[in-house]
One Martini backbone bead per residue (centre of mass of N, CA, C, O) as a GRO file, in nm:
protein
  320
    1MET     BB    1  11.111   9.645   8.244
    2SER     BB    2  11.368   9.739   8.267
    3ASP     BB    3  11.355  10.085   8.138
    4ARG     BB    4  11.047  10.037   8.135
    5THR     BB    5  10.738   9.982   8.135
    6ALA     BB    6  10.517   9.722   8.220
    7THR     BB    7  10.388   9.736   7.911
    8ARG     BB    8  10.626   9.638   7.780
    9ARG     BB    9  10.799   9.505   7.511
   10GLY     BB   10  10.997   9.277   7.296
   11ALA     BB   11  11.286   9.086   7.201
   12LEU     BB   12  11.420   8.838   7.022
   13LYS     BB   13  11.662   8.557   7.022
   14GLY     BB   14  11.654   8.370   6.788
   15ILE     BB   15  11.536   8.043   6.734
   16GLY     BB   16  11.266   7.879   6.803
   17ALA     BB   17  11.103   7.630   6.905
   18THR     BB   18  10.872   7.421   6.871
   19VAL     BB   19  10.507   7.348   6.971
   20ALA     BB   20  10.483   7.080   6.918
   21ALA     BB   21  10.439   6.776   7.053
   22ALA     BB   22  10.713   6.659   6.944
   23THR     BB   23  10.904   6.831   7.135
   24GLY     BB   24  10.823   6.796   7.456
   25ILE     BB   25  10.689   7.034   7.563
   26THR     BB   26  10.580   7.174   7.856
   27ALA     BB   27  10.299   7.289   7.968
   28PHE     BB   28  10.126   7.499   8.115
   29SER     BB   29   9.923   7.528   8.366
   30VAL     BB   30   9.555   7.518   8.403
   31SER     BB   31   9.292   7.655   8.557
   32GLY     BB   32   8.999   7.722   8.667
   33ALA     BB   33   8.752   7.890   8.772
   34ALA     BB   34   8.736   8.195   8.972
   35GLN     BB   35   8.718   8.421   9.189
   36SER     BB   36   8.674   8.784   9.134
   37PRO     BB   37   8.725   9.151   9.158
   38TRP     BB   38   8.563   9.209   8.913
   39THR     BB   39   8.419   9.509   8.760
   40ALA     BB   40   8.167   9.693   8.635
   41VAL     BB   41   8.166   9.992   8.438
   42GLU     BB   42   8.080  10.284   8.326
   43SER     BB   43   8.011  10.377   7.986
   44PRO     BB   44   8.016  10.641   7.727
   45THR     BB   45   8.005  10.382   7.529
   46GLY     BB   46   7.905  10.139   7.260
   47ASN     BB   47   8.173  10.108   7.156
   48THR     BB   48   8.438   9.949   7.073
   49LEU     BB   49   8.716   9.857   7.267
   50HIS     BB   50   9.072   9.806   7.176
   51ASP     BB   51   9.226   9.993   7.396
   52VAL     BB   52   9.462  10.027   7.686
   53GLU     BB   53   9.618  10.291   7.893
   54TYR     BB   54   9.887  10.433   8.070
   55THR     BB   55   9.949  10.742   8.223
   56ASP     BB   56  10.028  11.014   8.416
   57GLU     BB   57   9.692  11.080   8.407
   58GLY     BB   58   9.613  10.786   8.341
   59ALA     BB   59   9.351  10.630   8.186
   60TYR     BB   60   9.306  10.499   7.841
   61ALA     BB   61   9.067  10.468   7.567
   62VAL     BB   62   9.003  10.301   7.249
   63GLY     BB   63   8.778  10.322   6.945
   64GLY     BB   64   8.503  10.333   6.798
   65GLY     BB   65   8.470  10.627   6.610
   66GLY     BB   66   8.727  10.766   6.764
   67VAL     BB   67   8.735  10.711   7.056
   68VAL     BB   68   8.829  10.877   7.370
   69LEU     BB   69   8.906  10.775   7.698
   70GLU     BB   70   8.881  10.883   8.043
   71ARG     BB   71   8.995  10.831   8.368
   72THR     BB   72   8.814  10.958   8.639
   73PRO     BB   73   8.686  11.044   8.943
   74LEU     BB   74   8.390  11.038   8.775
   75GLY     BB   75   8.490  10.859   8.553
   76TRP     BB   76   8.425  10.786   8.240
   77GLN     BB   77   8.536  10.996   7.959
   78LYS     BB   78   8.482  11.179   7.675
   79ILE     BB   79   8.749  11.349   7.466
   80VAL     BB   80   8.709  11.191   7.186
   81ASP     BB   81   8.531  11.239   6.864
   82GLY     BB   82   8.660  11.094   6.554
   83GLY     BB   83   8.941  11.137   6.594
   84PRO     BB   84   9.207  11.305   6.446
   85THR     BB   85   9.010  11.391   6.187
   86GLY     BB   86   8.683  11.360   6.254
   87ASN     BB   87   8.572  11.093   6.070
   88GLY     BB   88   8.538  10.819   6.258
   89ASN     BB   89   8.783  10.652   6.290
   90SER     BB   90   8.885  10.375   6.406
   91LEU     BB   91   9.048  10.251   6.704
   92TYR     BB   92   9.307   9.984   6.772
   93GLY     BB   93   9.564  10.146   6.897
   94ALA     BB   94   9.801  10.194   7.181
   95ASP     BB   95  10.041  10.432   7.327
   96VAL     BB   96  10.329  10.537   7.538
   97THR     BB   97  10.544  10.731   7.644
   98ASP     BB   98  10.802  10.705   7.871
   99ASP     BB   99  10.682  10.975   8.032
  100GLY     BB  100  10.350  10.976   7.997
  101LYS     BB  101  10.254  11.240   7.796
  102ARG     BB  102  10.183  11.050   7.541
  103LEU     BB  103   9.911  10.952   7.329
  104TRP     BB  104   9.896  10.695   7.101
  105PHE     BB  105   9.699  10.639   6.791
  106VAL     BB  106   9.531  10.390   6.581
  107GLY     BB  107   9.366  10.316   6.247
  108SER     BB  108   9.155  10.376   6.020
  109SER     BB  109   9.248  10.525   5.733
  110GLY     BB  110   9.538  10.621   5.866
  111ALA     BB  111   9.513  10.669   6.165
  112ILE     BB  112   9.693  10.931   6.360
  113GLY     BB  113   9.757  11.005   6.710
  114GLU     BB  114   9.851  11.283   6.941
  115TYR     BB  115   9.814  11.303   7.299
  116ASP     BB  116   9.809  11.549   7.539
  117VAL     BB  117   9.752  11.486   7.879
  118GLU     BB  118   9.803  11.786   7.991
  119SER     BB  119   9.665  11.984   7.757
  120GLY     BB  120   9.471  11.835   7.526
  121VAL     BB  121   9.635  11.803   7.268
  122LEU     BB  122   9.571  11.723   6.920
  123THR     BB  123   9.764  11.536   6.684
  124ASP     BB  124   9.784  11.494   6.335
  125HIS     BB  125   9.933  11.189   6.151
  126SER     BB  126   9.787  11.110   5.913
  127ALA     BB  127   9.874  10.958   5.630
  128PRO     BB  128  10.145  10.839   5.578
  129MET     BB  129  10.252  10.857   5.264
  130ASP     BB  130   9.938  10.842   5.184
  131VAL     BB  131   9.829  10.633   5.384
  132THR     BB  132   9.489  10.446   5.412
  133ASN     BB  133   9.524  10.220   5.579
  134ASN     BB  134   9.502   9.997   5.820
  135PHE     BB  135   9.567  10.024   6.171
  136ASN     BB  136   9.638   9.801   6.455
  137ASP     BB  137   9.914   9.922   6.581
  138VAL     BB  138  10.128  10.068   6.852
  139SER     BB  139  10.468  10.188   6.912
  140VAL     BB  140  10.651  10.374   7.166
  141THR     BB  141  10.961  10.557   7.201
  142GLY     BB  142  11.040  10.767   7.429
  143ARG     BB  143  10.983  11.099   7.438
  144ALA     BB  144  10.830  11.367   7.414
  145ASP     BB  145  10.900  11.484   7.083
  146GLU     BB  146  11.115  11.200   7.058
  147ALA     BB  147  10.976  10.970   6.911
  148ASN     BB  148  10.933  10.643   6.832
  149VAL     BB  149  10.730  10.515   6.557
  150TYR     BB  150  10.516  10.216   6.543
  151VAL     BB  151  10.326  10.075   6.267
  152ALA     BB  152  10.066   9.846   6.210
  153GLY     BB  153   9.969   9.686   5.918
  154ASP     BB  154   9.714   9.527   5.732
  155SER     BB  155   9.929   9.489   5.472
  156GLY     BB  156  10.224   9.407   5.622
  157LYS     BB  157  10.327   9.682   5.726
  158MET     BB  158  10.593   9.886   5.856
  159TYR     BB  159  10.574  10.191   6.020
  160TYR     BB  160  10.826  10.461   6.056
  161SER     BB  161  10.951  10.704   6.309
  162PHE     BB  162  11.240  10.897   6.441
  163GLU     BB  163  11.049  11.195   6.443
  164ASN     BB  164  10.754  11.204   6.576
  165GLY     BB  165  10.587  11.185   6.294
  166ALA     BB  166  10.694  11.357   6.088
  167SER     BB  167  10.699  11.479   5.805
  168GLN     BB  168  10.910  11.296   5.591
  169THR     BB  169  10.994  11.045   5.821
  170TRP     BB  170  10.868  10.811   5.677
  171GLU     BB  171  10.868  10.452   5.676
  172TYR     BB  172  10.894  10.116   5.518
  173VAL     BB  173  10.813   9.758   5.577
  174THR     BB  174  10.810   9.403   5.475
  175PRO     BB  175  10.860   9.128   5.672
  176GLY     BB  176  10.668   8.938   5.510
  177SER     BB  177  10.384   8.822   5.317
  178GLY     BB  178  10.139   9.048   5.393
  179SER     BB  179  10.025   9.003   5.647
  180ALA     BB  180   9.875   9.103   5.905
  181ILE     BB  181   9.960   9.319   6.163
  182ASN     BB  182   9.850   9.282   6.497
  183ALA     BB  183  10.131   9.335   6.667
  184VAL     BB  184  10.326   9.570   6.872
  185ASP     BB  185  10.657   9.576   7.047
  186PHE     BB  186  10.875   9.760   7.275
  187PHE     BB  187  11.175   9.758   7.500
  188ASP     BB  188  11.325   9.955   7.309
  189ASP     BB  189  11.389  10.189   7.092
  190ARG     BB  190  11.482   9.941   6.849
  191LYS     BB  191  11.340   9.693   7.014
  192GLY     BB  192  11.130   9.425   6.877
  193HIS     BB  193  10.787   9.314   6.805
  194ILE     BB  194  10.592   9.094   6.590
  195VAL     BB  195  10.261   8.991   6.476
  196ASP     BB  196  10.085   8.778   6.248
  197GLY     BB  197   9.844   8.618   6.025
  198ASN     BB  198  10.093   8.383   5.970
  199LYS     BB  199  10.217   8.272   6.240
  200SER     BB  200  10.428   8.513   6.304
  201VAL     BB  201  10.760   8.611   6.418
  202PHE     BB  202  10.929   8.922   6.481
  203ARG     BB  203  11.247   9.099   6.477
  204THR     BB  204  11.428   9.390   6.614
  205SER     BB  205  11.740   9.608   6.648
  206ASP     BB  206  11.661   9.895   6.456
  207GLY     BB  207  11.344   9.943   6.352
  208ALA     BB  208  11.371   9.832   6.024
  209THR     BB  209  11.459   9.535   6.058
  210TRP     BB  210  11.344   9.191   5.995
  211ASP     BB  211  11.312   8.873   6.173
  212LYS     BB  212  11.233   8.553   6.160
  213ILE     BB  213  11.151   8.334   6.469
  214GLY     BB  214  10.851   8.241   6.422
  215LEU     BB  215  10.606   7.986   6.495
  216ALA     BB  216  10.624   7.665   6.482
  217ASP     BB  217  10.332   7.482   6.492
  218ALA     BB  218  10.094   7.651   6.627
  219ASN     BB  219   9.797   7.670   6.467
  220VAL     BB  220   9.765   7.985   6.532
  221ASN     BB  221   9.679   8.290   6.586
  222PHE     BB  222   9.812   8.615   6.646
  223TYR     BB  223   9.740   8.907   6.877
  224GLY     BB  224   9.964   8.915   7.112
  225VAL     BB  225  10.244   9.113   7.266
  226ASP     BB  226  10.491   9.046   7.544
  227SER     BB  227  10.810   9.199   7.613
  228ASP     BB  228  11.107   9.197   7.851
  229GLY     BB  229  11.316   9.067   7.640
  230PHE     BB  230  11.518   8.852   7.473
  231ASP     BB  231  11.415   8.611   7.708
  232ASP     BB  232  11.099   8.753   7.731
  233VAL     BB  233  10.810   8.620   7.575
  234TRP     BB  234  10.465   8.698   7.491
  235ILE     BB  235  10.182   8.509   7.347
  236SER     BB  236   9.866   8.556   7.198
  237GLY     BB  237   9.575   8.349   7.087
  238GLY     BB  238   9.421   8.117   6.950
  239GLY     BB  239   9.257   7.872   7.127
  240GLY     BB  240   9.387   7.973   7.410
  241MET     BB  241   9.683   8.056   7.342
  242ILE     BB  242  10.014   8.041   7.495
  243PHE     BB  243  10.348   8.194   7.462
  244HIS     BB  244  10.689   8.120   7.578
  245TRP     BB  245  11.006   8.289   7.589
  246ASP     BB  246  11.338   8.201   7.751
  247GLY     BB  247  11.589   8.159   7.524
  248VAL     BB  248  11.536   7.836   7.446
  249GLU     BB  249  11.210   7.803   7.457
  250TRP     BB  250  10.891   7.709   7.389
  251THR     BB  251  10.587   7.762   7.586
  252PRO     BB  252  10.278   7.620   7.618
  253ALA     BB  253   9.930   7.729   7.668
  254ASP     BB  254   9.599   7.592   7.743
  255THR     BB  255   9.285   7.762   7.819
  256GLY     BB  256   9.110   7.686   7.551
  257ASP     BB  257   8.886   7.858   7.305
  258ALA     BB  258   8.961   8.148   7.346
  259GLY     BB  259   9.048   8.425   7.208
  260LEU     BB  260   9.354   8.599   7.266
  261ARG     BB  261   9.415   8.955   7.238
  262ASP     BB  262   9.580   8.994   7.516
  263ILE     BB  263   9.902   9.070   7.695
  264GLU     BB  264  10.029   9.086   8.047
  265VAL     BB  265  10.366   9.085   8.188
  266THR     BB  266  10.592   9.068   8.403
  267ASP     BB  267  10.943   9.074   8.413
  268ASP     BB  268  10.928   8.815   8.635
  269ASP     BB  269  10.667   8.631   8.579
  270SER     BB  270  10.458   8.659   8.842
  271ASP     BB  271  10.253   8.832   8.657
  272GLY     BB  272   9.930   8.819   8.475
  273LEU     BB  273   9.736   8.899   8.166
  274THR     BB  274   9.447   8.766   7.980
  275VAL     BB  275   9.227   8.827   7.696
  276GLY     BB  276   8.880   8.758   7.556
  277GLY     BB  277   8.642   8.574   7.474
  278GLY     BB  278   8.357   8.595   7.667
  279GLY     BB  279   8.515   8.746   7.912
  280LYS     BB  280   8.798   8.639   7.930
  281VAL     BB  281   9.015   8.570   8.218
  282TYR     BB  282   9.371   8.547   8.289
  283ASP     BB  283   9.587   8.454   8.560
  284LEU     BB  284   9.924   8.484   8.670
  285ASP     BB  285  10.025   8.215   8.920
  286GLU     BB  286  10.237   8.003   8.783
  287LYS     BB  287   9.947   7.986   8.667
  288TRP     BB  288   9.666   7.976   8.470
  289ASN     BB  289   9.372   8.161   8.580
  290GLN     BB  290   9.050   8.168   8.588
  291GLN     BB  291   8.825   8.454   8.582
  292ALA     BB  292   8.568   8.610   8.690
  293THR     BB  293   8.317   8.800   8.512
  294PRO     BB  294   8.054   9.047   8.443
  295SER     BB  295   8.122   8.965   8.133
  296GLY     BB  296   8.047   8.836   7.790
  297GLN     BB  297   8.224   9.011   7.643
  298ASN     BB  298   8.454   9.087   7.428
  299LEU     BB  299   8.796   9.110   7.484
  300LYS     BB  300   9.078   9.325   7.368
  301ALA     BB  301   9.210   9.455   7.642
  302VAL     BB  302   9.496   9.511   7.871
  303VAL     BB  303   9.587   9.664   8.194
  304ARG     BB  304   9.830   9.735   8.426
  305GLY     BB  305   9.787   9.852   8.774
  306SER     BB  306   9.637   9.988   9.033
  307THR     BB  307   9.424   9.932   8.807
  308ASP     BB  308   9.281   9.690   8.643
  309ILE     BB  309   9.212   9.681   8.276
  310ALA     BB  310   8.929   9.596   8.065
  311VAL     BB  311   8.832   9.582   7.714
  312GLY     BB  312   8.539   9.606   7.471
  313SER     BB  313   8.257   9.526   7.369
  314GLY     BB  314   8.018   9.773   7.397
  315GLY     BB  315   8.212   9.940   7.600
  316THR     BB  316   8.359   9.760   7.781
  317ILE     BB  317   8.435   9.778   8.147
  318VAL     BB  318   8.684   9.632   8.354
  319GLU     BB  319   8.775   9.600   8.712
  320ARG     BB  320   9.048   9.560   8.994
   0.00000   0.00000   0.00000
């Protein structure tokens, strides 16, 4: 994905066409379930895991009760319990600096943490501007100690700091109607996307101001966004729906009825994964193929890497 890691997402340009049937857009084909090398691995927590990311030191997952897990040669181990404040606030989103050295995570009651994966030092940035609302997701760009930090608020606000989350550097903006912002992702320092609970997609080119760009007549909520450039954006949502923007039009794919909570696609669109309710996993190989998994638990997030990892309810971790 341009000059960032394969898990980065990006910004749209222009207003997308509607995805209603009347548009005549042909949907991606979707095949049925097939065998898959996904395996369940032992988890050190029974709390729901909401996000998973790769750093230079390996994979990390975050979840309920403020747990942070690290994937080690001896298996997954708990390295933080209670979140950045120690109060047990659940963590809902995570992201990694461009150099892979810092893991940022956000969650309930204004929780924001920055974890140095090399030294093991955890820095608490919680309650910026004295805000203690729930934070649903985070995207960071730039290197450790120099990051731009973008936090998606449950109250419909985007909070941002261009100075590594330092006190007195935070600002906020309300891009839409005040509906919860469910996911955020940036493909460049100040260029990115958000999706909210009002079936809306917004883009920014400066990290501070947002323009609504769709998605008309989608008729489902949006939960995940993965963009690889101005003309290559993927969205996952309710009712098993996936939407792709190619710079000209939106193309929908209907995988079934499971809400799809997260999506990751390569920058050349040759491979991708999306996960959701009931342990559903779909793999992109020209078309979206359902893959069998060893868990029926709801999956919340997925990351691609040397080992692909999906996490979800009850501390579920599956790998391939």
